[in-house]
C-alpha positions as CSV (number, residue, x, y, z in Angstrom):
1,M,70.1,-32.8,-8.7
2,P,68.7,-35.6,-10.8
3,E,67.3,-38.5,-8.8
4,P,67.4,-42.2,-9.7
5,G,64.4,-42.9,-11.9
6,S,64.3,-39.4,-13.4
7,K,64.6,-38.9,-17.1
8,K,68.0,-37.1,-16.7
9,F,69.3,-39.8,-14.5
10,D,68.2,-42.6,-16.9
11,K,69.7,-40.7,-19.9
12,R,73.1,-40.3,-18.1
13,R,73.1,-44.0,-17.1
14,A,72.4,-45.0,-20.7
15,E,75.3,-42.8,-21.9
16,L,77.7,-44.3,-19.3
17,R,76.5,-47.8,-20.3
18,K,77.1,-47.2,-24.0
19,D,80.6,-45.8,-23.0
20,A,81.3,-48.9,-21.1
21,E,80.3,-51.1,-24.0
22,D,82.5,-49.1,-26.3
23,R,85.4,-49.7,-23.9
24,G,84.9,-53.5,-24.4
25,I,82.9,-54.3,-21.2
26,P,80.4,-57.0,-21.9
27,D,76.7,-56.0,-22.0
28,R,75.8,-57.8,-18.8
29,H,78.5,-55.9,-16.9
30,A,78.1,-52.5,-18.6
31,D,75.0,-51.6,-16.5
32,D,76.8,-52.4,-13.3
33,D,79.7,-50.3,-14.4
34,A,77.3,-47.4,-15.2
35,K,75.6,-47.7,-11.8
36,E,79.0,-47.7,-10.0
37,R,80.2,-44.6,-11.9
38,L,76.9,-42.7,-11.0
39,A,77.2,-43.7,-7.4
40,D,80.8,-42.4,-7.2
41,D,79.7,-38.9,-8.6
42,P,78.2,-36.7,-5.9
43,K,76.1,-34.8,-8.4
44,W,74.1,-38.0,-9.3
45,R,73.6,-39.4,-5.7
46,P,70.1,-39.5,-4.3
47,T,69.4,-36.7,-1.7
48,G,66.9,-38.7,0.4
49,P,63.3,-38.1,1.2
50,R,62.0,-34.6,0.4
51,T,58.8,-34.7,2.5
52,E,57.8,-35.9,6.0
53,R,55.9,-38.7,4.4
54,G,59.1,-39.9,2.8
55,R,60.7,-40.4,6.2
56,G,58.2,-43.1,7.1
57,P,55.5,-43.6,9.8
58,K,55.7,-41.0,12.6
59,G,56.1,-43.7,15.3
60,E,59.1,-45.2,13.5
61,R,61.1,-42.0,12.7
62,E,64.3,-41.4,14.5
63,G,64.5,-38.1,16.5
64,G,61.8,-35.4,16.4
65,D,58.6,-35.1,18.3
66,R,56.0,-38.0,18.0
67,D,53.1,-35.6,18.7
68,R,53.5,-33.5,15.6
C-alpha cells in the first residue's frame, strides 16, 4: 500500500486535486478535498509504524515487555 509521502501517494493526490479543480472547486480547497478522498479510501490509508523504532521509546510503548 502506498504511504503518505511516497511517490505513488503524491501522484494520486495530484490526480485527485486536478479532478477537484476540474469540478469547479477553488484551488485552495482542492487539496483539502483530495486529502479527504484519500483518507476515505482504505487502500490509501497509512498502515502505521513498520519497525519497533517507529513505535517510539521502549519505556513509553503500550503493552509488551519493557526488558526486550
